[in-house]
N, CA and C of each residue as an Amber inpcrd file, in Angstrom:
protein
   267
   0.8230000  -1.2010000   0.0050000   0.0010000  -0.0030000  -0.0020000
   0.8650000   1.2620000  -0.0020000   1.8310000   1.3090000   0.9040000
   2.6510000   2.5080000   1.0110000   3.4690000   2.7470000  -0.2520000
   4.0030000   1.6710000  -0.8260000   4.7980000   1.8160000  -2.0510000
   3.9320000   2.3870000  -3.1640000   2.6960000   1.9370000  -3.2540000
   1.7880000   2.4530000  -4.2790000   1.5600000   3.9490000  -4.1160000
   1.5120000   4.4120000  -2.8890000   1.3330000   5.8340000  -2.6380000
   2.5000000   6.6250000  -3.2210000   3.7210000   6.1730000  -2.9620000
   4.8900000   6.9070000  -3.4520000   5.0350000   6.8200000  -4.9620000
   4.6520000   5.7030000  -5.5250000   4.6360000   5.5850000  -7.0010000
   3.6180000   6.5510000  -7.5810000   2.4520000   6.6510000  -6.9550000
   1.4340000   7.5780000  -7.4630000   1.8890000   9.0260000  -7.3030000
   2.6230000   9.3350000  -6.2480000   3.1730000  10.6870000  -6.0690000
   4.1790000  10.9960000  -7.1890000   5.0360000  10.0310000  -7.4890000
   6.0160000  10.2420000  -8.5680000   5.2960000  10.4420000  -9.9040000
   4.2280000   9.6810000 -10.1330000   3.4550000   9.8540000 -11.3680000
   2.8080000  11.2340000 -11.4050000   2.3580000  11.7020000 -10.2760000
   1.7680000  13.0390000 -10.2070000   2.8090000  14.0960000 -10.5720000
   4.0100000  13.9870000 -10.0230000   5.0760000  14.9200000 -10.3720000
   5.3980000  14.8510000 -11.8660000   5.4580000  13.6420000 -12.3940000
   5.7110000  13.4620000 -13.8310000   4.6290000  14.1290000 -14.6570000
   3.3790000  13.9010000 -14.2990000   2.2600000  14.4400000 -15.0710000
   2.2060000  15.9720000 -14.9890000   2.4850000  16.5070000 -13.8170000
   2.4710000  17.9690000 -13.6600000   3.6180000  18.6130000 -14.4340000
   4.7810000  17.9670000 -14.4250000   5.9010000  18.4770000 -15.2280000
   5.5220000  18.4710000 -16.7030000   4.8790000  17.3910000 -17.1530000
   4.4590000  17.3110000 -18.5530000   3.4360000  18.3890000 -18.8670000
   2.5240000  18.6210000 -17.9610000   1.4980000  19.6570000 -18.1880000
   2.1550000  21.0310000 -18.3310000   3.1390000  21.3150000 -17.4900000
   3.8460000  22.5980000 -17.5790000   4.6240000  22.7000000 -18.8860000
   5.2470000  21.6010000 -19.3170000   5.9570000  21.5880000 -20.5920000
   4.9870000  21.8750000 -21.7330000   3.8240000  21.2890000 -21.6850000
   2.8140000  21.5270000 -22.7160000   2.4170000  22.9920000 -22.7670000
   2.2310000  23.6090000 -21.6130000   1.9170000  25.0440000 -21.5840000
   3.0370000  25.8660000 -22.1980000   4.2860000  25.5190000 -21.9070000
   5.4170000  26.2390000 -22.5250000   5.3620000  26.0950000 -24.0350000
   5.1460000  24.8730000 -24.5110000   5.1020000  24.6260000 -25.9520000
   3.9540000  25.3500000 -26.6190000   2.8930000  25.6160000 -25.8720000
   1.7440000  26.3350000 -26.4210000   1.8550000  27.8450000 -26.2240000
   2.9810000  28.2840000 -25.6820000   3.2300000  29.7170000 -25.5290000
   2.6400000  30.3380000 -24.2780000   2.1890000  29.5230000 -23.3440000
   1.5910000  30.0490000 -22.1200000   2.5760000  29.9060000 -20.9590000
   3.5400000  30.8110000 -20.9280000   4.5870000  30.7820000 -19.9200000
   4.0490000  30.9990000 -18.5080000   3.0000000  31.7970000 -18.3790000
   2.4820000  32.1320000 -17.0560000   1.9400000  30.8930000 -16.3370000
   1.1030000  30.1110000 -17.0100000   0.5830000  28.8840000 -16.3860000
   1.7030000  27.8930000 -16.0950000   2.6210000  27.7850000 -17.0300000
   3.7410000  26.8950000 -16.8330000   4.5360000  27.2830000 -15.5920000
   4.7680000  28.5610000 -15.4210000   5.5360000  29.0230000 -14.2580000
   4.7790000  28.7500000 -12.9490000   3.4720000  28.9060000 -12.9670000
   2.6740000  28.6040000 -11.7620000   2.7650000  27.1250000 -11.3860000
   2.6560000  26.2660000 -12.3800000   2.7640000  24.8230000 -12.1270000
   4.1550000  24.4980000 -11.5870000   5.1670000  25.0910000 -12.2070000
   6.5490000  24.8770000 -11.7800000   6.7590000  25.3150000 -10.3290000
   6.2520000  26.4750000  -9.9860000   6.3770000  26.9650000  -8.6070000
   5.6930000  26.0130000  -7.6270000   4.5210000  25.5060000  -7.9920000
   3.8100000  24.5620000  -7.1370000   4.5840000  23.2550000  -6.9720000
   5.1870000  22.7910000  -8.0610000   6.0120000  21.5850000  -7.9700000
   7.1700000  21.7920000  -6.9990000   7.8710000  22.8950000  -7.1590000
   9.0210000  23.1830000  -6.2880000   8.5980000  23.2670000  -4.8220000
   7.4830000  23.8950000  -4.5780000   6.9590000  24.0040000  -3.2150000
   6.6070000  22.6140000  -2.6710000   6.0080000  21.7940000  -3.4930000
   5.6390000  20.4290000  -3.0850000   6.8660000  19.6060000  -2.7340000
   7.9290000  19.7230000  -3.5390000   9.1630000  18.9780000  -3.2560000
   9.6760000  19.3280000  -1.8690000   9.7750000  20.6260000  -1.6220000
  10.3420000  21.0960000  -0.3520000   9.4890000  20.6340000   0.8400000
   8.1860000  20.8290000   0.7340000   7.3030000  20.4850000   1.8450000
   7.2400000  18.9820000   2.0890000   7.1550000  18.2310000   1.0140000
   7.0760000  16.7730000   1.1810000   8.3760000  16.2270000   1.7630000
   9.4890000  16.7880000   1.3850000  10.7660000  16.3490000   1.9220000
  10.8550000  16.5950000   3.4300000  10.2750000  17.6950000   3.8840000
  10.2970000  18.0250000   5.3110000   9.5100000  17.0190000   6.1580000
   8.4190000  16.5110000   5.6190000   7.5410000  15.6360000   6.4110000
   7.6870000  14.1470000   6.0830000   8.5430000  13.8280000   5.1380000
   8.6910000  12.4360000   4.6970000   9.3330000  11.5750000   5.7580000
   8.7910000  10.3850000   5.9240000   9.3880000   9.4100000   6.8500000
  10.7140000   8.9200000   6.2780000  11.5720000   8.4640000   7.1470000
  12.8860000   7.9870000   6.7110000  12.8570000   6.5790000   6.1320000
  11.7190000   5.9170000   6.1490000  11.6620000   4.5320000   5.6950000
  11.4400000   4.3760000   4.1910000  11.5360000   5.4410000   3.4420000
  11.4270000   5.3710000   1.9830000  12.6330000   6.0850000   1.3530000
  13.8080000   5.4940000   1.4550000  15.0220000   6.1880000   1.0180000
  15.0520000   6.5110000  -0.4760000  14.5140000   5.6580000  -1.3310000
  14.5570000   5.9480000  -2.7650000  13.6870000   7.1510000  -3.1140000
  12.5500000   7.2310000  -2.4850000  11.6680000   8.3730000  -2.7340000
  12.2880000   9.6420000  -2.1810000  12.8580000   9.5560000  -0.9910000
  13.5510000  10.7020000  -0.3890000  14.6660000  11.1760000  -1.3190000
  15.4440000  10.2320000  -1.8550000  16.5420000  10.5920000  -2.7470000
  16.0130000  11.3280000  -3.9770000  14.8850000  10.8780000  -4.5150000
  14.3090000  11.5350000  -5.6680000  13.9320000  12.9830000  -5.3180000
  13.3310000  13.2000000  -4.1690000  12.9590000  14.5480000  -3.7560000
  14.1920000  15.4280000  -3.5350000  15.2330000  14.8580000  -2.9590000
  16.4790000  15.6080000  -2.7620000  17.0350000  16.0280000  -4.1210000
  17.0330000  15.1080000  -5.0810000  17.5200000  15.4160000  -6.4150000
  16.6750000  16.4880000  -7.0900000  15.3640000  16.4080000  -6.9120000
  14.4880000  17.4480000  -7.4660000  14.8860000  18.8160000  -6.9130000
  15.0360000  18.8840000  -5.5950000  15.3870000  20.1600000  -4.9510000
  16.7390000  20.6700000  -5.4200000  17.7090000  19.7820000  -5.5660000
  19.0330000  20.1940000  -6.0330000  18.9560000  20.6910000  -7.4760000
  18.2100000  20.0010000  -8.2970000  18.0870000  20.4040000  -9.7050000
  17.5060000  21.8100000  -9.8260000  16.4210000  22.0790000  -9.1500000
  15.7940000  23.3920000  -9.2920000  16.6150000  24.4830000  -8.6280000
  17.4120000  24.1290000  -7.6170000  18.2530000  25.1210000  -6.9580000
  19.4720000  25.4830000  -7.8130000  19.9370000  24.5560000  -8.6200000
  21.1750000  24.7490000  -9.3690000  20.9740000  25.1430000 -10.8310000
  19.7760000  25.0850000 -11.3250000  19.5130000  25.4000000 -12.7310000
  18.3320000  26.3590000 -12.8330000  18.5030000  27.4020000 -13.6000000
  17.4690000  28.4380000 -13.6760000  16.4790000  28.2250000 -14.8160000
  16.8310000  27.4190000 -15.8080000  15.9560000  27.2510000 -16.9530000
  14.7910000  26.3340000 -16.5950000  13.5890000  26.8890000 -16.6140000
  12.4120000  26.1230000 -16.1910000  12.1710000  24.9190000 -17.0830000
  12.2710000  25.0920000 -18.3920000  12.0110000  23.9690000 -19.3050000
  12.9990000  22.8290000 -19.0570000  14.2680000  23.1560000 -18.9030000
  15.2690000  22.1340000 -18.6020000  14.9290000  21.3960000 -17.3180000
  14.5470000  22.1330000 -16.3030000  14.1830000  21.5100000 -15.0300000
  12.9520000  20.6230000 -15.1610000  11.9570000  21.0820000 -15.8880000
  10.7340000  20.2990000 -16.0410000  10.9980000  18.9970000 -16.7940000
  11.8020000  19.0660000 -17.8410000  12.1450000  17.8620000 -18.5880000
  12.9010000  16.8890000 -17.6930000  13.8190000  17.4210000 -16.8930000
  14.6000000  16.5910000 -15.9760000  13.6880000  15.9630000 -14.9170000
  12.8030000  16.7400000 -14.3390000  11.8690000  16.2400000 -13.3230000
  10.9950000  15.1310000 -13.8940000  10.4850000  15.3510000 -15.0810000
   9.6430000  14.3410000 -15.7350000  10.4190000  13.0300000 -15.9230000
  11.6330000  13.1330000 -16.4120000  12.4400000  11.9400000 -16.6440000
  12.8020000  11.2320000 -15.3280000  13.1660000  11.9970000 -14.3230000
  13.5470000  11.4070000 -13.0310000  12.3530000  10.7600000 -12.3460000
  11.1900000  11.3570000 -12.4480000   9.9900000  10.7660000 -11.8540000
   9.6510000   9.4460000 -12.5440000   9.8760000   9.3560000 -13.8400000
   9.6240000   8.0950000 -14.5540000  10.5190000   6.9820000 -14.0310000
  11.7350000   7.3210000 -13.6430000  12.6590000   6.3190000 -13.1250000
  12.1580000   5.7110000 -11.8270000  11.4370000   6.4750000 -11.0360000
  10.9360000   5.9780000  -9.7620000   9.8080000   4.9690000  -9.9500000
   9.0510000   5.1280000 -11.0030000   7.9050000   4.2510000 -11.2380000
   8.3900000   2.8440000 -11.4620000
């Protein structure tokens, strides 16, 4: 049950990253930026409350946070987040 929850969370991150990428491709930078900001906020908050018994999921969240902290290009970050979330599934 618990593993399914974390897999569904990773899928949610993947889907939201894809949705933001689609908005960028359609020329709607504003919606894309809002989705991106929400994703970043979710990574930070979920990492703070995550139990220590899911190390692979924690590692994914740490990598998400590092990626967005070290790279300013939103599209690059979204593509990376989408790909990394797929690896968790």
